[in-house]
Structures are given as C-alpha cells and as structure tokens.
N, C-alpha and C positions, 0 to 999 in steps of 0.2 A: 654372305659367309662360306655358302655353297658354293660360288663361284673361285672364292680364295683357295678354297681347299681343293676343287677341281684343277687350279691351277698349280697350285702346290704341288699334288700329285701326277699333274702329266710332267712337271719339270723331275719329281723322283721316282718315276715308274718302274725304271730297271735297278734303281739304288743296290736293291738285295735281291732281287728274283733270281731265282734258280730253276732251270728244268728238272724236276724231280730225279730222284737218282735210278737211274737203269733207262730212262727215256731215250737220252741220245742213243745208246745201243738198240734199243727197240727202233726208233724211227731209221737207223742204219740199217737194221734187217728186213724193215718195210719195204724200204727203197731196195734194197738187195734184191727182193724177190718181185721187182717189178710192179709193186703195188703203191697205188695216188692215195695219200692222205692231205687231210684238211684240216682245219679247226672252225669250230664255230663257237662263240663267246656272246654273252650278253654285255660284255665291255665294248664300249665305243672306239670307233674306229681312232680318234686322236690319242688314244690308250695304248693301243691293241696294237699298231703298226710299231709306234717304236718301242715296247716292248720285246715284240718277237721278233724284231731286227737285232736288238741288242742281246737277245737270245740266239741269235745265228741262226734263225728257223724260218724266218718269213719268207725267203726266197725259196726253201725247200718245200713249202706248203702247196699243193696243188689251189688250194684256195684258201681263203679265210673268210669269213662271214661273221660281222659284229654286230652287236646290238642296234646300230643303227643303219645298217646295210638295209635291211627290210622295213617292211610298216610297224612288224609285231616281231619282239623280240620272243624267245624259249617264254614259257611251254609252249608257244604257237608254234605249229610244223614249218611255218614259211622261212626260216633260217636254215633248217636243214636239209628244204626239197630245194632253196635254192644253191646249196653246198653240193647236191647230189645233180643238179644241171650242170652247175660247171665242169664239174666231174665227169659229166657224162658218161653216169652211170644211172641205172633205175634206183629209187633209193630203197628198194626189198634187198639190193642186192650189197649195200652198204651198211656198214657195222659202227653205230655210233656208241663212244664212250666218253661216258660223264660223269658227275662225280656231285648231281644232285637232282632231287626229286623231279625239277624242271625238267633235266634234261631226259629222265626216261618218257615222262610225258610229251615232250617236242617229239622224241623218236617212234614212240609208239603211233601218235597222231600223223607222223610222216609217213609209216609205214616200214621201220627200219626196227632190224633189232636191237637191243639196249643193253651195253654191258657196264656196270659200273664199276668204277676204280675205287676198291676201298680204301686205297693211299691218297685220296685226293682231299678237297676242302668238303667233307660231309656234313659239317655243321652240328647241331645238337638238337635237332628236330626228330622228324620220325624216323626210326632205324632203315638204314638201306634196303634191309632184305624185306622191306613191307611195300618196296616203292613199284614192284613189279617187272623188275627189271628180267632180262632173258639169260642173263650169266652175271659174274662177277671174278675182278679179278683184284689180287692184295698185293701184286708188282708185274711193272711194265712187262717183265718178260713174261708173263702168265697170258698175256694177250698173245706173243707169239704162236704160244703153245694153242691157245685156242684156235686162233687164225689156221695152224697145221692140221688140227684134227676135226675143226668144226663144230664144236660140241664147248 
C-alpha cells in the first residue's frame, strides 16, 4: 500500500501545490540583490524535482538538497552543510529558514542561524517559540527586512 500511495503521490505531486503568497516577490528581491538561495527538504528527489519544476523555481535555486541527497536527512546537519558547500558559502554565513523544529535543530547543528517561518507547516506539536530559533518571520516580506537590517 505504501508503494501504491507513493506512486499516486508522485503522479499528483504538483496538482494543488502553490508557493506561499509573497514567496515569488521574495525570491525576485533576493535575486535582485545578487543573493543566492537554495532549498533543503526531507522530501525525496523523485517528488521534489518535479514539484519545483512545476512551481518554476527549480532552475532558479542555486541548490536543491533532498532527503535522499545525503545519507542522513534533517535534523542531521549533513543536508544543510551540503547546501552551503554547493553554494560555496561557509555555513555560518547562511541563513536557514524553516517551519519545523527539525529545521532549527539541523540549522544549529550545521552552525547556521535559523529563522522560523510562522506562515509554514508548523504542525500541532511544541510551539515554534520554544524551538530555539534565532528569529521569526510572519510573512515572506519579513525576511527581506531581516536581511536588510541583519536582525
């Protein structure tokens, strides 16, 4: 049943998927500033690549690291360190934006500051304020302000 489910999921991965409101403008501004950005997800490549292509962001991302790109998925730091290496940027100079406690754990283990996107898929577990993040954004545009001020 699991394999059947994953096959159905793969065939429909982008059916109703949309970028969060404000993300297209955020990415345009990041790119306009000459900054490189990437995606680190625990989703397998077989699902991630078609989804990102359908959303027209795959070719724009400087790197895409998936759950099966490295031997260990998040919360292990390996995926984030692989992304930093591919970007050619020291991990401490990256900002990792996530919406799960595993993102905070992985980012800190990789030596990256971590910002939690409160507009993401936060789940019903421990409140994000208790995850130990370095900052929070309530909308994509908030990240631009954070990048401009460094706070």
